[in-house]
Each structure stands twice: as structure tokens, then as C-alpha cells.
C-alpha positions as CSV (number, residue, x, y, z in Angstrom):
1,X,0.0,-0.2,0.2
2,X,0.9,3.9,-0.7
3,X,-0.5,6.4,1.0
4,X,-0.5,9.9,-0.6
5,X,-1.7,13.0,1.6
6,X,-3.2,15.5,-0.9
7,X,-3.1,19.2,0.1
8,X,-3.0,22.5,-1.3
9,X,-4.8,25.8,-1.3
10,X,-8.3,27.0,-1.2
11,X,-10.1,26.2,-4.7
12,X,-7.3,24.6,-6.1
13,X,-9.0,21.4,-7.1
14,X,-8.0,18.9,-4.5
15,X,-11.2,17.3,-4.4
16,X,-11.5,17.1,-8.1
17,X,-7.5,15.6,-8.4
18,X,-8.9,12.9,-6.0
19,X,-11.9,12.1,-8.1
20,X,-10.2,11.8,-11.0
21,X,-7.3,9.7,-9.7
22,X,-9.5,7.3,-8.2
23,X,-11.6,6.8,-11.3
24,X,-8.3,6.4,-13.5
25,X,-7.2,3.2,-11.3
26,X,-9.1,-0.3,-11.6
27,X,-12.5,-0.6,-9.1
28,X,-11.6,-0.9,-5.6
29,X,-7.7,-0.3,-5.9
30,X,-7.8,3.2,-4.7
31,X,-9.5,4.5,-1.6
32,X,-10.3,8.4,-0.7
33,X,-10.6,9.9,2.6
34,X,-11.9,13.6,2.8
35,X,-10.9,15.5,5.8
36,X,-13.7,18.1,4.9
37,X,-16.5,15.2,4.5
38,X,-15.4,13.8,7.7
39,X,-15.6,17.5,9.3
40,X,-19.4,17.9,7.9
41,X,-20.1,14.8,9.8
42,X,-18.8,15.6,13.4
43,X,-20.5,19.2,12.8
44,X,-23.7,17.0,12.7
45,X,-23.3,15.1,15.9
46,X,-25.0,16.4,19.0
47,X,-22.1,15.8,21.7
48,X,-19.7,18.0,18.9
49,X,-22.1,21.0,18.3
50,X,-22.7,21.3,22.1
51,X,-18.9,21.2,22.5
52,X,-18.9,24.0,19.5
53,X,-21.7,26.3,21.4
54,X,-19.3,26.4,24.9
55,X,-16.4,27.7,22.7
56,X,-16.1,31.7,22.8
57,X,-18.3,32.7,20.3
58,X,-19.5,29.9,19.5
59,X,-23.3,30.3,20.5
60,X,-23.4,33.4,17.8
61,X,-23.0,30.5,15.1
62,X,-26.5,28.9,15.9
63,X,-30.0,30.0,14.9
64,X,-33.1,29.0,16.7
65,X,-30.8,25.8,17.9
66,X,-29.2,24.7,14.4
67,X,-25.6,25.0,13.2
68,X,-25.6,28.1,10.8
69,X,-22.6,27.0,8.4
70,X,-22.4,30.6,6.7
71,X,-21.9,32.3,10.0
72,X,-19.7,29.4,11.3
73,X,-17.5,30.0,8.2
74,X,-17.7,33.7,8.6
75,X,-16.5,33.2,12.2
76,X,-13.5,31.1,11.3
77,X,-12.0,33.1,9.2
78,X,-12.6,36.6,11.1
79,X,-11.4,35.1,14.6
80,X,-8.2,33.2,14.7
81,X,-8.6,32.3,18.5
82,X,-11.8,30.6,17.5
83,X,-10.5,29.2,14.8
84,X,-7.4,27.3,16.7
85,X,-9.9,26.0,19.1
86,X,-12.1,24.6,16.9
87,X,-9.8,22.9,14.9
88,X,-8.1,21.6,18.6
89,X,-11.6,19.9,19.2
90,X,-11.9,18.7,15.5
91,X,-8.8,17.5,14.2
92,X,-8.0,14.6,16.7
93,X,-11.4,13.0,15.4
94,X,-10.3,13.5,12.0
95,X,-6.8,12.2,12.5
96,X,-8.4,8.9,14.5
97,X,-10.6,8.3,11.4
98,X,-7.8,9.0,8.8
99,X,-5.4,6.8,10.6
100,X,-8.0,3.9,10.8
101,X,-8.9,4.4,7.2
102,X,-5.3,3.8,6.3
103,X,-4.8,0.8,7.9
104,X,-7.6,-1.2,7.0
105,X,-5.5,-1.3,3.9
106,X,-2.6,-2.2,5.1
107,X,-0.9,-5.2,3.3
108,X,-2.7,-4.8,0.5
109,X,-1.8,-3.8,-3.2
110,X,-3.6,-0.3,-3.1
111,X,-3.3,3.7,-3.0
112,X,-5.0,5.4,-0.1
113,X,-5.7,9.1,-0.5
114,X,-5.8,11.2,2.4
115,X,-7.2,14.6,1.5
116,X,-5.9,16.8,4.0
117,X,-6.3,20.9,3.6
118,X,-4.6,21.8,6.5
119,X,-2.1,19.2,6.3
120,X,0.6,22.2,7.0
121,X,-1.1,24.5,8.7
122,X,-1.8,22.6,11.7
123,X,1.0,19.9,10.8
124,X,-1.3,17.0,10.7
125,X,0.2,13.8,11.9
126,X,-1.3,11.3,9.6
127,X,1.0,8.8,8.7
128,X,1.6,9.0,4.8
129,X,4.3,8.1,2.0
130,X,4.2,10.7,-0.7
131,X,2.9,14.5,0.2
132,X,1.1,16.1,-3.0
133,X,0.1,19.7,-3.4
134,X,-2.4,20.8,-5.7
135,X,-1.8,24.5,-6.6
136,X,-2.8,27.3,-8.5
137,X,-2.4,31.2,-8.3
138,X,-3.5,33.3,-6.1
139,X,-5.3,35.2,-8.5
140,X,-6.9,32.0,-9.5
141,X,-8.0,30.9,-6.1
142,X,-10.0,34.1,-5.6
143,X,-11.7,34.0,-8.8
144,X,-12.7,30.5,-8.0
145,X,-13.6,31.5,-4.5
146,X,-16.0,34.2,-5.8
147,X,-17.6,32.5,-9.0
148,X,-17.6,28.9,-7.8
149,X,-18.7,29.4,-4.1
150,X,-20.2,32.7,-4.5
151,X,-18.3,34.3,-1.8
152,X,-17.2,37.8,-1.1
153,X,-13.8,39.2,-2.7
154,X,-13.3,39.7,1.1
155,X,-13.8,36.5,2.4
156,X,-11.9,35.0,-0.3
157,X,-8.9,37.2,0.6
158,X,-9.6,35.8,4.4
159,X,-9.6,32.4,3.6
160,X,-6.2,32.6,1.8
161,X,-4.7,34.5,4.4
162,X,-5.6,32.2,7.0
163,X,-3.6,29.5,5.0
164,X,0.2,29.1,4.5
165,X,1.4,30.5,1.1
166,X,1.2,28.1,-1.6
167,X,4.4,28.5,-2.5
168,X,5.8,27.4,0.8
169,X,3.4,24.5,0.8
170,X,5.2,23.5,-2.9
171,X,8.2,23.8,-1.5
172,X,7.6,21.0,1.5
173,X,5.7,18.7,-1.0
174,X,7.0,15.5,-2.8
175,X,4.7,16.2,-5.8
176,X,2.7,19.0,-7.1
177,X,-0.4,19.1,-9.6
178,X,-0.6,23.0,-11.1
179,X,-4.2,23.7,-11.7
180,X,-4.0,27.2,-13.1
181,X,-4.5,26.2,-16.9
182,X,-7.1,24.2,-18.8
183,X,-8.9,21.3,-17.3
184,X,-7.5,19.2,-20.2
185,X,-4.3,20.0,-18.7
186,X,-5.1,19.4,-15.5
187,X,-6.6,16.0,-16.1
188,X,-3.6,15.1,-17.8
189,X,-1.3,15.4,-14.9
190,X,-3.7,13.6,-13.0
191,X,-4.1,10.9,-15.2
192,X,0.0,10.6,-15.3
193,X,0.3,10.3,-11.9
194,X,-2.4,8.0,-11.4
195,X,-0.6,5.7,-14.5
196,X,3.1,5.8,-12.1
197,X,1.0,4.0,-9.3
198,X,0.0,1.2,-11.2
199,X,2.5,-0.9,-10.2
200,X,1.1,-0.4,-6.7
201,X,-2.2,-2.0,-7.8
202,X,-1.1,-4.2,-11.0
203,X,-1.5,-7.6,-8.7
204,X,-4.3,-6.4,-6.3
205,X,-7.1,-8.0,-7.7
């Protein structure tokens, strides 16, 4: 098994990379763990929501007893103290699930993608063999955040300012997929890397 930690900046295409990569390998030979999906699941659990409410400022992101995700996002990127406390609450659970996900494939000829957006920001200690960064220019990131996520430029700037510069992530990574051009070019890079992983899965079935 080979475990690849996939990270990068906001709106760089991490999830699209993982989706394309998984589809390029034989069915059942590549598994994808998505940290954002786990966080979304955690934020539906009553015990977690109670602890979020107890954080300083946490009660402001609830409306009529329900979590308002837009308010939560706004508070996370405007209040670094709240963001750090929320991450300290959620990340141990995410790490536990990531390691469990990886360990289930130990001893198999398989590829495991571990999508962790904040891999470097929080020095996320998930076990991995390779670190891969999906990257794009800041201008492209802002454009995508505004057009695809329907957020303001100000919010886009706040999101990017809360992250390590993409140039730093690139310098720390083992592999880079540059997603600042055409979709065809992005797909070609992804398929090339998937092809190089074929030896890890060739005898899996």
C-alpha cells in the first residue's frame, strides 16, 4: 500500500484531483479519505455541537438551535482564536478516522488518498508515504472562490490569508499538480500520476 497525503490551497482542485485519480485506477484499488467530509459529519453530532457552542463566540453561529454554516465559516476566518479552538476540538477525531481508514488497507496492493487541506497549517500527523500539493495562483483561487462558492472577494482574501502561502506548500511537497490552466491539462497531470501508481495495484485483484 502507498498512502498519498493530498493538500493544497483553497479552490485549487484537491477534491477534483482525488475524484479523477480514483477513477483512473482499477475499481477497488484506490481509496479516498476526505477530511472535509469527516468535519461535516462531525458537525452533525450533538456532542460536538454542544462543545462548539461552549467555545467563546460559538453560540453566535447557531440560529434557533441549529448550526448556521455560513456564520460558522465567517467566524472561523475572522477570529483566529475561535478557529484554533475549533480545530483543536475537531482534528483529533479527524486524525483518528484518517489513521483507521489507512490501516484498513495495510498489507494490500492499493493506493490510499488522504485529502487533508490543512496538512501543513496544523502539521497534521497522519501517516503517509508521499505529500502531494494541488496548487494554483492566488488570483485564480480568488476568482474560483467568488464564482464557484459565491463568496465575496473579502471572504476569499480572508480564507487565503488564514492558510500557508501556496509557494511554501509547494516547497515542502514531494509532488505538485498545477491547476491554473485548462481542465485538459489538469486532467492530463492527474492521469499521468495515476498511471505511475499502477505498479502498486497491478496484482491487487
